[in-house]
Each structure stands twice: as C-alpha cells, then as structure tokens.
KOLMARBA-268375 format. One record per residue (C-alpha): residue number from 0; residue in three letters; x, y negated, z. Coordinates in nm, 2 decimals, decimal comma, m for minus. Layout:
BEGIN
   num   residuo        u        v        w
   NUM       ALA        X        Y        Z
...
END
This chain:
BEGIN
   num   residuo        u        v        w
     0       MET    10,63    m8,17     9,95
     1       TYR    10,55    m7,95    10,23
     2       ARG    10,80    m7,77    10,45
     3       THR    10,68    m7,44    10,62
     4       TYR    10,82    m7,15    10,78
     5       LEU    10,50    m6,99    10,75
     6       PHE    10,53    m6,75    10,46
     7       ASN    10,84    m6,80    10,34
     8       PRO    10,99    m6,42    10,21
     9       ILE    11,32    m6,48    10,36
    10       LEU    11,18    m6,44    10,72
    11       SER    10,95    m6,13    10,60
    12       PHE    11,22    m5,92    10,55
    13       ILE    11,39    m6,02    10,89
    14       PHE    11,06    m6,01    11,12
    15       MET    10,89    m5,71    11,00
    16       TRP    11,20    m5,49    11,03
    17       LEU    11,27    m5,65    11,36
    18       ILE    10,88    m5,60    11,48
    19       ALA    10,97    m5,20    11,32
    20       LEU    11,31    m5,17    11,48
    21       LEU    11,18    m5,30    11,86
    22       LEU    10,90    m5,07    11,81
    23       TYR    11,15    m4,78    11,74
    24       SER    11,33    m4,84    12,05
    25       LEU    11,00    m4,91    12,30
    26       ARG    10,98    m4,48    12,18
    27       LEU    10,59    m4,44    12,31
    28       SER    10,60    m4,12    12,19
    29       LEU    10,76    m3,82    12,24
    30       LEU    10,89    m3,78    11,84
    31       ILE    11,09    m4,03    11,86
    32       LYS    11,47    m4,01    11,94
    33       ILE    11,70    m4,29    12,01
    34       ASP    12,04    m4,30    11,82
    35       TYR    12,21    m4,65    11,88
    36       VAL    12,48    m4,61    11,53
    37       PHE    12,11    m4,65    11,36
    38       ILE    12,04    m4,92    11,56
    39       VAL    12,35    m5,06    11,48
    40       ILE    12,27    m4,97    11,10
    41       VAL    11,97    m5,14    11,04
    42       ILE    12,10    m5,47    11,27
    43       SER    12,37    m5,51    11,02
    44       PHE    12,15    m5,50    10,71
    45       ILE    11,93    m5,75    10,89
    46       LEU    12,20    m5,93    10,98
    47       LEU    12,32    m5,87    10,58
    48       PHE    11,98    m6,04    10,48
    49       ILE    12,07    m6,36    10,70
    50       LEU    12,43    m6,39    10,56
    51       LEU    12,30    m6,41    10,19
    52       ASN    12,02    m6,68    10,23
    53       THR    12,31    m6,86    10,46
    54       ILE    12,51    m6,81    10,13
    55       PHE    12,27    m6,91     9,86
    56       ILE    11,93    m7,11     9,98
    57       GLN    12,12    m7,25    10,29
    58       LYS    11,72    m7,33    10,43
    59       ILE    11,45    m7,14    10,56
    60       SER    11,19    m7,36    10,51
    61       LEU    10,94    m7,27    10,22
    62       VAL    10,92    m7,61    10,04
    63       LEU    10,53    m7,64     9,86
    64       ASP    10,52    m7,86     9,57
    65       ILE    10,12    m7,93     9,61
    66       GLN    10,10    m8,21     9,33
    67       ASN    10,29    m7,98     9,12
    68       LEU     9,99    m7,71     9,19
    69       ASN     9,73    m7,93     9,16
    70       LYS     9,89    m8,02     8,76
    71       SER     9,89    m7,66     8,72
    72       LEU     9,51    m7,60     8,85
    73       LEU     9,35    m7,90     8,59
    74       LYS     9,62    m7,82     8,28
    75       ASN     9,56    m7,40     8,28
    76       ALA     9,23    m7,32     8,49
    77       ASP     9,13    m7,18     8,15
    78       ILE     9,35    m6,96     8,13
    79       TYR     9,41    m6,87     8,44
    80       LYS     9,03    m6,77     8,48
    81       LYS     9,06    m6,57     8,10
    82       ILE     9,35    m6,36     8,23
    83       ALA     9,18    m6,32     8,62
    84       PHE     8,91    m6,17     8,38
    85       LEU     9,04    m5,97     8,14
    86       PHE     9,26    m5,79     8,45
    87       PHE     8,97    m5,72     8,63
    88       CYS     8,78    m5,55     8,28
    89       ILE     9,12    m5,37     8,22
    90       GLY     9,08    m5,27     8,65
    91       SER     8,70    m5,19     8,61
    92       ILE     8,82    m4,94     8,30
    93       GLY     9,04    m4,78     8,50
    94       PHE     8,76    m4,74     8,78
    95       ILE     8,52    m4,59     8,61
    96       LEU     8,79    m4,33     8,44
    97       GLU     8,87    m4,21     8,82
    98       VAL     8,53    m4,25     8,92
    99       PHE     8,44    m3,99     8,63
   100       LEU     8,71    m3,78     8,58
   101       TYR     8,80    m3,71     8,96
   102       SER     8,53    m3,82     9,19
   103       ASN     8,61    m3,48     9,40
   104       LEU     8,91    m3,57     9,49
   105       ILE     8,82    m3,92     9,57
   106       PRO     8,88    m3,95     9,93
   107       VAL     8,63    m4,18    10,03
   108       PHE     8,42    m3,94     9,94
   109       MET     8,55    m3,62    10,08
   110       GLN     8,54    m3,47    10,46
   111       ASN     8,94    m3,43    10,44
   112       LYS     9,07    m3,79    10,36
   113       ILE     9,40    m3,68    10,41
   114       ASN     9,70    m3,55    10,14
   115       THR     9,49    m3,74     9,89
   116       GLY     9,59    m3,96     9,60
   117       ALA     9,54    m4,07     9,28
   118       PRO     9,58    m3,77     9,04
   119       ASN     9,69    m3,97     8,73
   120       HIS     9,90    m4,23     8,79
   121       TYR     9,86    m4,38     8,45
   122       ILE     9,50    m4,41     8,50
   123       HIS     9,58    m4,57     8,85
   124       TYR     9,78    m4,82     8,70
   125       LEU     9,49    m4,95     8,50
   126       THR     9,27    m4,93     8,83
   127       GLN     9,56    m5,21     8,99
   128       PHE     9,46    m5,46     8,75
   129       SER     9,20    m5,51     8,95
   130       MET     9,39    m5,63     9,21
   131       TYR     9,62    m5,83     9,03
   132       SER     9,24    m6,00     8,90
   133       SER     9,21    m6,03     9,30
   134       LEU     9,50    m6,25     9,29
   135       ILE     9,42    m6,53     9,09
   136       SER     9,03    m6,48     9,19
   137       CYS     9,07    m6,60     9,51
   138       GLY     9,30    m6,94     9,38
   139       LEU     9,03    m7,00     9,16
   140       TYR     8,74    m6,92     9,42
   141       ILE     8,92    m7,08     9,71
   142       LEU     9,09    m7,39     9,57
   143       LEU     8,86    m7,49     9,26
   144       LYS     8,52    m7,34     9,41
   145       LYS     8,44    m7,12     9,11
   146       ARG     8,17    m6,88     9,31
   147       PHE     8,20    m6,59     9,00
   148       PHE     8,57    m6,52     9,10
   149       LEU     8,42    m6,44     9,44
   150       LEU     8,22    m6,17     9,29
   151       LEU     8,50    m6,05     9,14
   152       ILE     8,75    m6,04     9,46
   153       ILE     8,43    m5,87     9,61
   154       ILE     8,40    m5,60     9,30
   155       SER     8,78    m5,54     9,31
   156       SER     8,79    m5,50     9,68
   157       ILE     8,53    m5,18     9,67
   158       GLU     8,75    m5,03     9,32
   159       LEU     9,06    m5,08     9,55
   160       LEU     8,96    m4,94     9,88
   161       ILE     8,81    m4,62     9,74
   162       TRP     9,17    m4,46     9,80
   163       LEU     9,15    m4,56    10,15
   164       LYS     9,54    m4,70    10,04
   165       ARG     9,62    m5,01    10,28
   166       GLY     9,89    m5,11    10,06
   167       GLU     9,65    m5,19     9,76
   168       ILE     9,46    m5,38     9,94
   169       LEU     9,73    m5,62    10,16
   170       PRO     9,87    m5,84     9,86
   171       LEU     9,46    m5,94     9,87
   172       ILE     9,43    m6,04    10,20
   173       PHE     9,76    m6,22    10,17
   174       ALA     9,67    m6,37     9,87
   175       ILE     9,40    m6,57    10,04
   176       ILE     9,54    m6,61    10,31
   177       THR     9,83    m6,83    10,10
   178       PHE     9,55    m6,99     9,92
   179       LEU     9,40    m7,13    10,26
   180       PHE     9,73    m7,24    10,34
   181       ILE     9,78    m7,38    10,00
   182       LYS     9,44    m7,58    10,06
   183       SER     9,45    m7,65    10,42
   184       ILE     9,73    m7,87    10,34
   185       MET     9,59    m8,08    10,06
   186       PHE     9,31    m8,14    10,36
   187       SER     9,51    m8,20    10,61
   188       LYS     9,35    m7,91    10,81
   189       ILE     9,64    m7,68    10,96
   190       LYS     9,47    m7,61    11,31
   191       LYS     9,16    m7,51    11,07
   192       PHE     9,38    m7,24    10,85
   193       TYR     9,58    m7,09    11,22
   194       ILE     9,28    m6,97    11,34
   195       ILE     9,12    m6,83    10,99
   196       SER     9,48    m6,65    10,95
   197       LEU     9,46    m6,52    11,28
   198       ILE     9,09    m6,37    11,19
   199       PHE     9,27    m6,24    10,88
   200       VAL     9,53    m6,07    11,06
   201       PHE     9,37    m5,94    11,29
   202       SER     9,11    m5,78    11,03
   203       PHE     9,37    m5,64    10,84
   204       LEU     9,51    m5,46    11,16
   205       LEU     9,17    m5,32    11,27
   206       LEU     9,18    m5,20    10,91
   207       PHE     9,53    m5,04    10,90
   208       SER     9,37    m4,86    11,23
   209       TYR     9,01    m4,79    11,09
   210       ILE     9,18    m4,61    10,79
   211       GLY     9,45    m4,43    11,01
   212       ASN     9,14    m4,29    11,18
   213       LEU     8,88    m4,24    10,89
   214       ARG     9,18    m4,01    10,70
   215       MET     9,24    m3,81    11,03
   216       GLU     8,96    m3,74    11,19
   217       TYR     8,84    m3,48    11,01
   218       VAL     9,22    m3,32    11,03
   219       LEU     9,26    m3,36    11,42
   220       GLU     8,90    m3,24    11,56
   221       ASN     8,91    m2,96    11,26
   222       ILE     9,19    m2,81    11,17
   223       TYR     9,49    m2,91    11,46
   224       HIS     9,18    m2,95    11,76
   225       GLU     9,39    m3,23    11,93
   226       THR     9,33    m3,58    12,06
   227       PHE     9,54    m3,84    11,86
   228       ASN     9,76    m3,85    12,14
   229       GLU     9,84    m3,52    12,23
   230       ARG     9,94    m3,45    11,79
   231       TYR    10,18    m3,71    11,83
   232       GLN    10,30    m3,71    12,21
   233       MET    10,19    m4,03    12,35
   234       PRO    10,08    m4,13    12,63
   235       GLU     9,67    m4,12    12,68
   236       TRP     9,66    m4,51    12,81
   237       VAL     9,78    m4,57    12,45
   238       PRO     9,41    m4,65    12,23
   239       ASN     9,38    m4,53    11,87
   240       SER     9,41    m4,88    11,78
   241       PHE     9,77    m4,96    11,85
   242       GLY     9,89    m4,58    11,83
   243       TRP     9,79    m4,53    11,44
   244       ILE     9,98    m4,91    11,40
   245       TYR    10,28    m4,78    11,67
   246       ILE    10,34    m4,43    11,51
   247       TYR    10,33    m4,48    11,14
   248       ILE    10,57    m4,79    11,18
   249       ALA    10,82    m4,63    11,48
   250       THR    10,82    m4,27    11,33
   251       THR    10,93    m4,45    10,95
   252       LEU    11,26    m4,53    11,15
   253       GLU    11,28    m4,19    11,34
   254       ASN    11,24    m4,00    10,96
   255       ALA    11,52    m4,26    10,86
   256       ARG    11,69    m4,17    11,14
   257       HIS    11,74    m3,79    11,09
   258       ILE    11,81    m3,85    10,71
   259       ILE    12,14    m4,04    10,77
   260       MET    12,24    m3,92    11,07
   261       GLU    12,17    m3,57    11,06
   262       GLN    12,14    m3,47    10,69
   263       ASP    12,37    m3,38    10,42
   264       ILE    12,30    m3,49    10,07
   265       SER    12,43    m3,26     9,82
   266       SER    12,45    m3,51     9,51
   267       TYR    12,38    m3,85     9,52
   268       THR    12,12    m4,01     9,25
   269       TYR    12,36    m4,37     9,22
   270       GLY    12,05    m4,57     9,15
   271       SER    11,78    m4,35     8,99
   272       LYS    11,57    m4,39     9,28
   273       MET    11,54    m4,71     9,23
   274       ILE    11,44    m4,77     8,89
   275       TYR    11,22    m4,40     8,91
   276       PRO    10,95    m4,59     8,73
   277       PHE    11,12    m4,64     8,46
   278       LEU    11,30    m4,33     8,43
   279       ALA    10,98    m4,10     8,52
   280       LEU    10,84    m4,20     8,18
   281       PHE    11,13    m3,98     7,98
   282       ALA    11,34    m3,89     8,29
   283       LYS    11,16    m3,76     8,51
   284       ASN    11,28    m3,38     8,62
   285       ILE    11,62    m3,54     8,68
   286       ILE    11,57    m3,75     8,90
   287       HIS    11,60    m3,51     9,27
   288       THR    11,53    m3,63     9,64
   289       ASN    11,81    m3,44     9,84
   290       TYR    11,65    m3,55    10,15
   291       TYR    11,32    m3,44    10,37
   292       PRO    11,12    m3,65    10,63
   293       GLU    11,20    m3,48    10,93
   294       LEU    10,82    m3,51    11,02
   295       ALA    10,65    m3,43    10,75
   296       ASN    10,56    m3,07    10,81
   297       ASN    10,46    m3,04    11,13
   298       TYR    10,33    m3,42    11,22
   299       GLY    10,23    m3,52    10,83
   300       LEU    10,44    m3,81    10,85
   301       THR    10,63    m3,82    10,54
   302       VAL    10,75    m4,19    10,55
   303       VAL    11,13    m4,28    10,52
   304       SER    11,10    m4,68    10,47
   305       PHE    11,38    m4,82    10,17
   306       LEU    11,63    m4,60    10,34
   307       GLY    11,59    m4,26    10,25
   308       ASP    11,55    m4,30     9,87
   309       ALA    11,90    m4,58     9,91
   310       PHE    12,09    m4,27    10,15
   311       ASN    11,99    m4,06     9,81
   312       ASP    12,13    m4,30     9,58
   313       PHE    12,46    m4,42     9,70
   314       ASN    12,50    m4,26    10,08
   315       ILE    12,52    m4,54    10,35
   316       LEU    12,67    m4,83    10,12
   317       GLY    12,31    m4,77     9,96
   318       VAL    12,12    m4,97    10,24
   319       TYR    12,32    m5,25    10,17
   320       ILE    12,29    m5,20     9,79
   321       TYR    11,91    m5,22     9,86
   322       THR    11,91    m5,50    10,11
   323       ILE    12,10    m5,72     9,82
   324       VAL    11,81    m5,60     9,58
   325       TYR    11,55    m5,71     9,81
   326       PHE    11,71    m6,02     9,88
   327       CYS    11,66    m6,08     9,48
   328       ILE    11,33    m6,07     9,50
   329       ALA    11,29    m6,28     9,80
   330       ILE    11,47    m6,55     9,57
   331       ILE    11,21    m6,47     9,28
   332       GLY    10,89    m6,51     9,50
   333       TYR    11,09    m6,81     9,68
   334       LYS    11,15    m7,01     9,35
   335       PHE    10,78    m6,92     9,17
   336       ILE    10,58    m7,00     9,44
   337       ASN    10,51    m7,35     9,31
   338       ARG    10,44    m7,26     8,95
   339       GLY    10,08    m7,23     8,88
   340       LEU     9,87    m7,01     9,03
   341       PHE    10,03    m6,70     8,84
   342       GLY    10,35    m6,78     9,03
   343       VAL    10,18    m6,75     9,37
   344       ALA    10,06    m6,43     9,27
   345       VAL    10,44    m6,37     9,21
   346       PHE    10,53    m6,48     9,56
   347       VAL    10,24    m6,29     9,69
   348       ILE    10,37    m5,97     9,52
   349       SER    10,74    m6,06     9,64
   350       GLN    10,61    m6,08     9,97
   351       MET    10,43    m5,69     9,93
   352       PHE    10,75    m5,58     9,82
   353       LEU    10,96    m5,70    10,13
   354       ILE    10,68    m5,61    10,38
   355       TRP    10,62    m5,24    10,24
   356       SER    11,01    m5,20    10,28
   357       ILE    10,96    m5,06    10,61
   358       PHE    10,75    m4,81    10,50
   359       SER    10,86    m4,67    10,14
   360       ASN    11,10    m4,77     9,90
   361       SER    10,92    m5,06     9,77
   362       ILE    11,16    m5,14     9,50
   363       SER    11,01    m4,84     9,31
   364       ASN    10,66    m4,93     9,33
   365       GLY    10,49    m4,89     8,97
   366       VAL    10,22    m5,12     9,09
   367       TYR    10,42    m5,37     9,24
   368       ILE    10,67    m5,39     8,93
   369       ILE    10,43    m5,39     8,72
   370       GLY    10,21    m5,70     8,83
   371       PHE    10,60    m5,89     8,93
   372       ILE    10,70    m5,85     8,58
   373       ILE    10,35    m5,96     8,43
   374       PHE    10,32    m6,29     8,67
   375       ILE    10,70    m6,36     8,62
   376       LEU    10,58    m6,36     8,17
   377       LEU    10,27    m6,55     8,24
   378       SER    10,42    m6,78     8,44
   379       LEU    10,72    m6,88     8,26
   380       LYS    10,49    m6,91     7,91
   381       CYS    10,22    m7,15     8,13
   382       GLU    10,43    m7,32     8,38
   383       ARG    10,63    m7,62     8,27
   384       PHE    10,65    m7,84     8,59
   385       LYS    11,01    m7,83     8,75
   386       TYR    10,99    m7,67     9,04
END
C-alpha cells in the first residue's frame, strides 16, 4: 500500500476551484467585476465539498495498492490489449468519417479556427473511442513496455488534436502522468517522476496557450484588428502565454457571477441540464437554457463553469446539489483506482469531470459519461480483487 496526497480526486476539485477563485480575485482584466457575495457562494460550496469528505471518507490521502495492480496486469493483460485495440479501431472509423464528411469544418485546416466544432456529435462520439483506447494503451506501454501501444497513443493523439479541443487531449496527458506515478512507486523512483510530471504539466500549459493563440490569431488580426491584451482589456505586461490561461479561467467565473447575481431565470429545468445527454436523444427541444454568458457576444467568452446549468436547474440550491454529485463522482474515482487498468481509466475520467467543472457542466459531458460507464462496467466484469 502506498499513501499519497497527489492525484486525490477530492483535492482536485478543491484545488481547481481555489485556483479559479484566486485568478478571478486578482482582476487582471477590466472584464472582471468583483462581487463579494458571489465569492462567498464559491467558498461555501468548496467548504461543502470538504465537509462531505470529512463525513464520508475521513481522509484526504489516496491509497494505491500496487500489488493488486500488478496482479490485475498479469491476469488481464490480454483483455486490456484487445479492448485497447478495439476502441482504437472504433475511434479511427469515427475519425475517418469526420475527415471524409466534414474536412472543410475541421479547425486545424481552417484560417478561422474558432466557432467550429464537430458537426455531428454522434460521429464525434465514435472518434472519442480513440481517447478511451489511449487511456488503456498508456498503461500497456508504460507498465508493460508494449511498444505497439505507443503507436496507438500517437495516432490517437493526432485524431483528437485536429479539433483543437484541449479537453479531449487532457485525459491522455493525465493518464500518462498517473501511470508514470504508479511505475515510479513500483521501482522506487519518486523523485524522477516529479521531474517528468512537472515537464508534462508545463507542456500542457504551453499547449493550452498555443491552441488558444492558434484559434484566435486569425480573428484578432483580421476581424477585430486588436492585440490580445487590447481585446481582453489586460495590462500590456501580461504575456499571452499566461493571459490565455487567466482569461479562460477568470472570465468563466465572471460569466457565472453575472448569471447568479444579475440574471432572472424565467423557468427552471429541475435536473434536465444534469442528464442532458440522455434526454437529448428524445426530448432535446424541451431542455432550455434560460441564461446567457455576459461576455459571449462581444468577446466570444462563453464558458460559465457548472454554475450556469446548476442555477438553471435549481436556482442557487443547484450549486450545492451539483457539488454533491461531483463529490459522488470523486468517490467513485477514489474507489476504482486499484481495480486494474480499467479502474485507473475510471479514475482518470473522474478527474476530468472534476477539473473541467470550472469551465463547464462536465457532469453532462457525453464523452466523459460514455467512457465513465464503459470503464466502470469493464472493471466490474474483469477485476475481482479486493480494494
């Protein structure tokens, strides 16, 4: 058994929201309006999350059962290989269909790289199986040295990156770091892991900023005729590399603040936003968004964190209902990490739900929901060890 505070999904939610609140409070952009009542609301649901942890888990360290993971690798290696390859094939079919049918709408091939996205969500769901495959392939390559799966990881990354969506490549990066951490424990090389993980985190932040620049460069130069700092009313000394991260996070809270503190919701959706991917199959037209992001029209900043849909569903009470749901997701990730590679995949996706809560209602992210359910079922089917 190995105890660590690193990667604990409980801490991920708390840490991300504290960082978001800090950036919002710095007010480096004039687009941000500080509201202390709103800050109290954010602090209150963070405290609720901590209280739930105190009641139900009573510890914040993550327990890794390395011996159990080794047993699972030996027992189920063939299953892992077959599932990883099957998911890769499904994802590649989706990728080929997207390129063949919608190549003129893929942002990496366009001058204007914003306001674009997968035109067919159902085909795009197929492409996301490449991401599911990469989560398993990471474990097979890093822990078992199966080089064929490195090739699958590289191809899957290309298939995911063409849409310039950071949320679709982050699970792969997080999986790499997680499996490297597990390997470092196995071989007692923790210090080496910290160096490698810092490189990966720094690389992702650079990628995050680069994609932001790539998506907006054409628009800023040819439509708005402004620099990044002018457009988003930031001091000239703020570099673009940090500025994109700041704007993307801080304005999320500004949009949420405006919704909660200044907008009137005419009718509530009572949980429909939370389970939108399921309802959208047969009742999409009855699910209404009764709020608007304040910074969307003039600045193209549309993200509102989970707070927008939570408020749309249940008014201010929704903030705390959603927080409880996020805590349940965190517990599932906490419990499944020792259930082999499928369990680690559950853990990684649970982290995505929690991390992306500062940007969107990740509870209703269809890609994450599908992967979460698939890997939970696979884990329950294949892993019989006690955890």
